[in-house]
N, C-alpha and C positions, 0 to 999 in steps of 0.2 A: 349904891349897893345891889339895888336890884339888877343894875348893868351887870355887875360881878357875878351874881349868882347867875345870870342869863349864861354869862360867859363858860361857868363850871359846868351848867347843865349841858351847852351843848360841846364842850371839850369831853364828856364823859363818855366812855366807850361802850356805855347802854343805853345812852339817849338817843332819841330820832327826832330832831328837831323839823319841824314845818311839814309834818306829816303824820296823820292819824293812823294805826293799825289797821283801822278798816278800807283804808284807801288803797286801790293799787298804785305803785310807784309809776312815774312815766318812763317811755322807752329810754333805753341810753341813745346820747347823741352818737353817730358813727364815729366822727372823729376822735371822742375820748374813747370809744370802745377801741377804735385802732391804735391810740396811742398806749392804752395799758394793757393790750394783747403784745406790741412790739418793745415794750419798755422803754417809751420815747418820754423820759421825765421831762425834758426841756419843754414839748409840747404840750405836756399836761401843765406844766406850770403857766406856761403861757394862756392856754384855755380858761384854767382856772382863776387866773389874775384879771382878765375879762370880765369875768362872772362876777369877781369881789367887790367891784363898783355898786352891785344893786344891794338896795338897803332896806331891810324888813322893819315894819314899825310894830313893836309888841303891843299888847292890850294895854299895858300900865302906860301906855306913850314914849316910853324909852326906845331907843334905835340901838343895833349894833349888827356889826358884818356878820351875817350869817353863813352858814355852810354852803358852798357853792351850789346852786340851783343843779349846774348839771350833775354832781355827784349824787343826786335824787333819783337819778335815772338807774334800769336796771334791765339787765336781759330777761327775754321771755322765762327762761328758768330761774328768775330771782337774783340773778349774781350782780353784786353792786361792783363797782371800778375796784375796789380792792381786794374783791375775790378773784377778778379776773388777773389782777397782777399776781396774786397769789398763785394763782394755778398755770401760771404761764412761761415764767421761767425763772431762774436764780442766780444770774448775773447781776454785776452792780449798778446794773442800769434798772433792774427791777426792784433793787432795794431802794433805789432815790426814786424811783417812780412811786412806790407804797409807803415812802416818807411825805412825800408832795402830797397824796390823798389823804394820808392821816393828817396833815397840818390843816386841812381844809375842814373834815370831817372825822373827829375823832371816834363818833359814835359807832362809824363803821366796822370797826377792831371787832365788835361784839354782834355785829348784824347777820342774821341769818339769810340763807338765800332759800330757793323754793323745796329743796330737800333737808332743810334745818341747818345745813353745814355754815360754820362761820369761815373767816379767811383763815383761821388758824388750820382748820380741817383740810382745805383745800390745798396748802402748801405742804402739809404734811402728806396729803395723798400724790402729791405730784412730786414729792421727793425734794422740794426746794429747799434746802437747808437753810440759808444765809436770809431768805424771806421769814422762814419759820422763826429763826434765831430774833429777827428784827421787832417780831410782833409780840414775843415774850419779853425782849428787851424794854418795847414802848408801855407795854403794861407795868413793865417793874417801875418804870420811871413816874406813870401814873400814881402807883400806889406810893412812890415815895414822896411824890408831891405832897400826900396828904391830904386830898381832896376829901372834907368832910361827909358829903353826898354822893362819893363815888360810888356805886353800887357794884361794881365789877374791880376784881382784885386778879392778880397772877393765878393764884389758884383757882378761884371761880372760872377765869377764862380757859383755862387748860381742861376744867373738868366738863364744859358745855359739852351737850351730846346731841347729835343730829337726828335726822328723822329719816326713816322710821326704826333704823336699827338702835338708835340710842347709842351709838358709840364716840368715844373721846377721840381728839387728834392723836392721841398714843396707839389706839387700834389703826389707824389709818398708815401710823409710820410702821408699824410692826407689819401692816400687808404689803409695804413697799418694800420691807427687806432692809430698811435705812437705819444701821446702827449707830452713826452719830446722831441721828435726830431723835432715836429713842433714848440716847444719854442726855440730851438737850433736854428733853422733855422730862424727865425722870430728876434731873436736877433742879429744875425749876419748882417741881412737884414731888418730893420724894414718895410720897402716898398714891401718886396717879394710878399704879398697876392695882389698885384696891377699887377701882370703880368698873363695874362690870357694864354691859351693854344692856338695853331692855330684856334681851331674852336669857340673859345671865352669863354670855360671853367674856371671861375676865382677858385682858392683855396677856398673862401666861397661858390661858388654854388656846388663843388665837396664835401664839408663837408656835406652841406645841402642834399643832394641829396643821400648821405650815411647814412645819420640820425647819424653824429657825432656832436652832439649838443654841446658837451664840446669843442671839436676843433675850432667850428664855434664862440663860445664866445670867446676863447682865440684869434684867430685872428682878432675879431673887438676889443677886448680890445688892442692889441698889435699895430693896427692902423685903426683909425674911418674912414679913408678915403679910406679903401680899396675897392678891386672891387667887385661890384654885378653882372658882367656879365655873361652870360651862353651860350651855343650853340644855333644856330639858333635865335638869337636875343633875347633869354630869360633872364630873370635875377634870382637871389637866391628866390625870393618870387613865381616865376612860379614852382621852385622845392618843396617848402616848404608847399604850400598848398596841394601837392599831397604826402607829406610825413610826416610830423608833425606838429601839431596845435602849440605845445610850440615853434617850430622854427617859425612859422608864427607870433606869438604875439612878438617876438623877433625882426624880420625884420621890421614888423609895427613900432615898437619903434623907431629901427635905422633910417630907412628911409621910410616917408608915401609916397614919389614920385614913390617908386616901383610899387604900386597898378596902376598908370595910364599907364605904359610902356608897349607897344604892342611887340611881337617877329615877325617873318617874315610873318607870318600869319595873324595877326593883334590880336591875343590871348592875353587878359589880364588876369592878375593873377584869375581874379573871374571865367571868361570863363572855366580856369582849376579845380576852384574849385566846380563846378558845374557839370562839366563832367564826374565823378566817376559814371560807369554803376551799374545801378541797375535793378533788375528784381522781379516782383511778382511770386513766386513758386507754389502760391496753395496750397490746401489742400491734394491732393494725391501725393505719393511719386514718386519721377522723377527716375526710375531706367535707361533710356535711355532719351538722350534728342538731339533736332538737335542743331548742332553748325555751326554757319557761321565762314569763316575763318576773323581772324582780329577782333572779338568781344570775350570778356572773357565769363567763364559760371558762373553760379549762384553756388557759393557753397551749400554744405546742412547745414553746420555751418557756417554763416556769421559773422564774426569777424571783419571784416574791419571797419574803423572810417567813421562816416557817416559825410558828408560835412556840415552839416546845422552851426555848429557853425562856421567852418571857413566863409560860408557865412555871417553869421552875423557880425564877425570880420571885415571883406575886407568892408561891406557896411556902418558899422559904421564908418571906417576910412576915406571913400570916398562913398558917396552914389553915384556920378555921374558915378561911373564905371559900375552900372547896364545899364545905355544908351551909353556905346562904343561898336561899333559893331566891327566884325574882316572884313576880306578883302571879305569875302563871305556877307557881310551885317547881320550876324548873331550875334544877342545878347546874353547875357547870359541867358534871360528864354528861346531862341531856344536851346542852348547848353543842359539846365538842361532837359527840354522837351525830347532832341533826347537821353539823358541817362537815361532818368527814374526817376529823382531827384526829387519826389514830393515835399517833403519837403523844398527843395531851391525853386520851383516855387511857392509853397505857400508864402513863407518868400516874394519873390520879388514882387509877385502881390499885397502883402499887405502893405509891407513896400514902394514899388514905384508902385502905382495902374496903371503909364501911362505905365509899361513895359507889359500889356497883350496886348495891342494892336499893338506893335512894328512889323514890318514887315521886312525881309530880302531881299536879290536881287530879290529873286522869288515871292514877294509879298505875303509868307506865315507868318502867325501867329504861335506861339508857338504849337496851336491847331492842325496846318496841320502837324505840323512836328511829333508829339506825335501820330498822326493817320497814317503817313508813317511809323514811326520806331514801331508801335503796342503797346504802350504803354499805356495800358489799364487804368491802375489806375489815370494816367494823364488825360485823355478821361474823364473817369467817374466824375473827380474832376471838370472839365470845365463844364460838362453838369449839375453837381449838385449846382452848385455856381451861384447864380442869379446875383453877381457883373459881370461874366464873360460872361452875356447872349449878350452883343453886338459882339462878336467876333465868334460867332457861326455859322454866315452865311456869314462872310467876305470871299471877293473871292480874290484869288492870280492871278498873272499876266495873267494865261490862264483861268481864270475865276470858278475855280474850289474852291467849300468849302471844310470844313473837312468831309462833308457827299459824295461828289463825289470821295473823294480819298480813303475812307472806300471801297464803291460801287466798284470803281476800282480795289483795291486790294484784294476784297472779302473775308475780313475779317471781320466776324460775330459780334467779341465783340466789335470791335469799332463802327461796324456799329449800333450795338443795342444799346449803352450808347447815340448815338447821334438821332436814331429814337425813344426813350423813351421821348427825352423832346420834346414838343409840340412847343418851340419855333423855333426848327429846321425847316427851309423850306424845303418840299421835292421835290418842282417844279422850283427851280432856274437854268435856263440853263447856262452852260458856255460859251466860245469863241465860241466853235464848235457846240453851240445850242443842245446839248446834257444834258438831265434832268438826275437825279440820277437814275431814273426806266430806261431810254433809254441805259445808262452806263451797267446798271445790264444785259440786253438783250444782247449787243452787246461784253460783256465781257468774256460769257459763252463759252468755247472751246467747240466743237463738241466731244462727249462721251456720257457715260452712268455715271448716277451719283444716288446716294444715295439721299433720301429727307432730311437726315439731313445735307448734303452737303451745306457749308456755302453760295456760290452763288446761289443755290436754295432757301435758309429759305430767304435769302437778297430780292430776287425778290419776293417769295410770301409775304413778309411783306410789301414791297411797293405798291404791286396791293392790298392787304389787306386795306391800307390807301387812296387808289383810288388815287394814285399818277400819274403824267399825262407823257407821252413820247413826243417826238418829233413832232410838228407841220410838218405832212407831210402824205402822202399815207402810211398806215402801212403796205398794201399787197405788196408795191414794195420793202420793205425792207426785205421780209421772202425770207428765202433760199428754193429753190426746195427741196422737201422732197425726200430722198433715202432710198427706204425700206430695204436695205440692208446694215450692217454694214462695215466697212473698218476694215482692217485687226487687225488695235492696239485696236479699239473697242472689237472686238470679242476675242481677246487675252485677255484683261482684264476682260472679262464677263467668260471666261474659266477657269483663273485662280481664281477667285471669287468663282464661281460652286466648286472646287477643295475643299478649305476650308471648304465652307457650307457644303459639303457633307462629309464630315470626322466630322464636328461637330454634325451633323443630325445623324450619324450613332451611334456617342457614345450614344445619348439622346435614340435611340430607344434599343439599348442594354441594358441600364440601365433599363428602363422602363417595358422590356420584363423579366427582370430577376426578377423586383421585383414582377411581376406578380405572379410567383410561390415560392416566398419566404415571403410569408405574415406574417405580424405583428401578434404575439401572438400563432403563428402554428397551428397543425390540431390536431382535435380528435381522438383518440386512434380507431383502427380498432374494439375493442370489444365494443365501445360504440353504441347506438341505432341509430345516424347518423357518425360513423366511416370516418374519412377522410375528412370532411367539416370542415373549419375554426374556431377555436375555439372560436373567437370573432365574428363571423358571424351575430350575433342577434344586434350589435351596429350600431348606426346610423351613427358615424364616420366611420366605418368599410366601410360601403353600400359608403360614401364619397370619402374613399380611394380606392375603386374599381373603382370607375367612374373616378376619377382624373387619376389613373394609367392605365386605358384603353384608356381614349382620350388621353394620352400621347402618347401611343403605335399607336394609329390611326393616330394622326397628323404628328408624326415624321415620321411614315411608308409614309403616302402620300406624305410630303416633300421630301423624298429621290426618291421616284416616280418620283414626280415632276423634280428632277434635272435631272434622266434620260430621261425624255422626251426634256429637254432643249437640253442634249447633242445630240441628233439626228439630223442628218443634214437633212434630209427627210422634216423636219416643216421649214417654215418661220420663217421669223427674230421675227416678232410681237407675234406669237404663242410659238418660245423659251422664249421672254420676259415675258409673262404672266405666262408661268409655273414657270420662276424662282420667280417671285413675289410670286405665290403661295407657292413656296418652304419657303421664307422668311418669310409669315405671318403663314403657317402653323408650322414652326420649330419654331418661338416664340411662337405661342399657347401651342407646345408642351413642351417649357421649362416651360412655367406657371403651366401647367397641374403637370408636375413632380413635380416641388417645392412645390405644394399643398399636392402631395400624400406624400411627404416626412414629411412636417409638422404634417397631419393627423397620419402618422404611429408613430412619435415620440409621440404624444398625447395620442394615444391609448394603448401604450405600457406602459407608466407613470403615466397614469392619475390616476389609482385606487391605485398606491403603493406609487406616490410621485407627488402631483398636482404642486407643487411650481418647481421642478424641469423640469417638463415637459414645463410650461409656459416660465421659465427662457429660455429654448433652443428654443424655439418658437419666443421669443421674439429677440433671439440672430440671427436667422437664417431670420427673416421679417426684422431686422435690415441691415443685410450685402445688402439681396436684394433690399433694398430701397435704400441703400447707392450706390449699382452700379446699377442701374435702375437710379438713378439721371444723371449719367454722361451721358445717352442716352436719357434721355428725357430734361434733363435742357433746351435745345436750343428751345425745343417746348415751355416750361413754360415761356422762356423769350419774346418767339414770341406773345404767346397770353397776356402776361401783356403789350407789348409794343402796340399792337392792342388794347387792353381795355383802354388803357391811351390815344390812340389816336382819335378812333372812338366810344369807348363807348361798349358793352354789346350787343347790339342788333346785329349789324352785325355778332359778334362772334355765337349768337345763332342761325343765319340763316346759318350758314356756316355748313360744315359735320362734325363739332367736334363730334356730337352723333354718327355719323356712326364711326369714328373712335373709340371713345370710346367703342362703342359695339363689334366692330371688337378684339378688344383687350382683353377685359374683358368677350366674352361670354362664356369660358370654365367655369370662376368662378360662374356665374350665373347657369348654367348647372349642376354643381358639388355640389353646395349647395341647390338646388331646389330638386334634388333626392334625397339628403341627409335627408331633413325635410320632404319630401313626405315619405320616409319608414318610419320616425319617428312618425309622426301623424297615419298611418296606424296601426302601431305594439304599437305605445305608450312608444316609447322607448329612450325618451328625456335625454339623459347621456351624 
């Protein structure tokens, strides 16, 4: 009787004879490891038969043939011989090898390796269907044998979880995308899909997250009461809205209550659906781009699925989810604004009009969020939509409107959209009693700025619209003027002059070279006017000479001004004056050189191919206008905003005509001289 009990204990797939749990198993014999890896079942049988001659004496004095000492060995990772066979292959020889090992040591069927995985886990992970089916069949046989003290049955074996993830063999089969294996496991235990891992990941959640749609359908077909749970309190619908619209439809059909469930942060599936980040790339190519850690980049070819259809599906299933906030108080409309998903915002505020005025824990609307995240197209939509006029001046818990946040961030484009809307109040103070203009003064760090700088333009726009500052003595808020710059500002100017000087030197070199490489060449020496330009009598040639001469003069003076700036003997104000002169003269030099290039092309080709000349000139002009737009665009937007705010009269009273004259005087001089020459010599060609 004692011998029989011992045999049953040795045959149990949970027992581990001849070894205690505290002892480390010996290293696996190389011959056994090679035979298990290669599926050499004949060699395995020979090795184990040789070892079966050894007899172990029990404490009570009885004897039995114990499991082979060879099978007590393990790899450094804790794999037994049965683990090795399960991971190595799926042919007939591996099935027979597993049977040979199991016949000698039945307890290995439930043995765990160093990662807590059973041979069943290993077979599922490797996609070895035949071996996995054998293990399930072996467990069934033992269950049918009706061993009274057998602690492991088929269901218990299938539900064993590895470490540290706590996943069953079904999780491994799903990860391997092996449909027959999933079917075999679910046939053996139709409730296996209800067992999540330690972090809450159910088999269905795993299938959805890996986009294994067919497996997800099979799981639900086998068990309609399966678990939908996922990690961090999520459910399968949280994964579906980020993975597949098809899966989203299926899950809503299976269980509509999923849409209301929140994860540990309070996010519903709708929060996830509208969180797909989007960004407007603009017309210009982006060869370099700033990237913030934790944010995705905008691809050149956007092939991602837009979430608008998903948003529609979720709202049609349950419109109340649009009014469900997370633990930060953020509603789906806030999340959509943060991600820049304009299509989702339009659908939300149109379908659920009350969403527009919802506030988070900081009292912010979706417009506040869009301004902070610099989602320009969202801000533009809010400013041009009359339905959203009521939220333009809403203040958060600190009293800041969206305009306050735009000014504080120093972002020109979000400010410009708000500034252009006449319903946006420019004079509302926040809790600190600061108006937007006051913030524009206080938030500019000490330094040297270009007039195209966003903070400078913002302050100019507010001043032009007669926006107010704080109600206090303004002179008491001014910082004492320091006539000398600090080291950082001086280094900033020095670096900028190096780049400017190189550019001006290139323009000077090209213009000087063009002076002695005239279009049309020179007359021969035997000609009455030998050595003179062939096209010297053309009024366009005279314009070319004037343009090129001005380019040389302006660029040379600009380089000279740069040199004056570098002299330490000058005071700071004089150095800044020369630096500004160099920029102004350098811009004029570029304009003059561009005009001389256009005139040279026309002079050479006009008499031969007028159409080609005009086409080239138009192409050059298009490139110039296209590039100038990147420099002047902000000024144009500023003028449009001021015109919309205060009308045209203040603009006419400003220095705009002076600025236009300083920018365009070379054009006037060149064409005036050209036309004077044509009038005097009657050469209008």
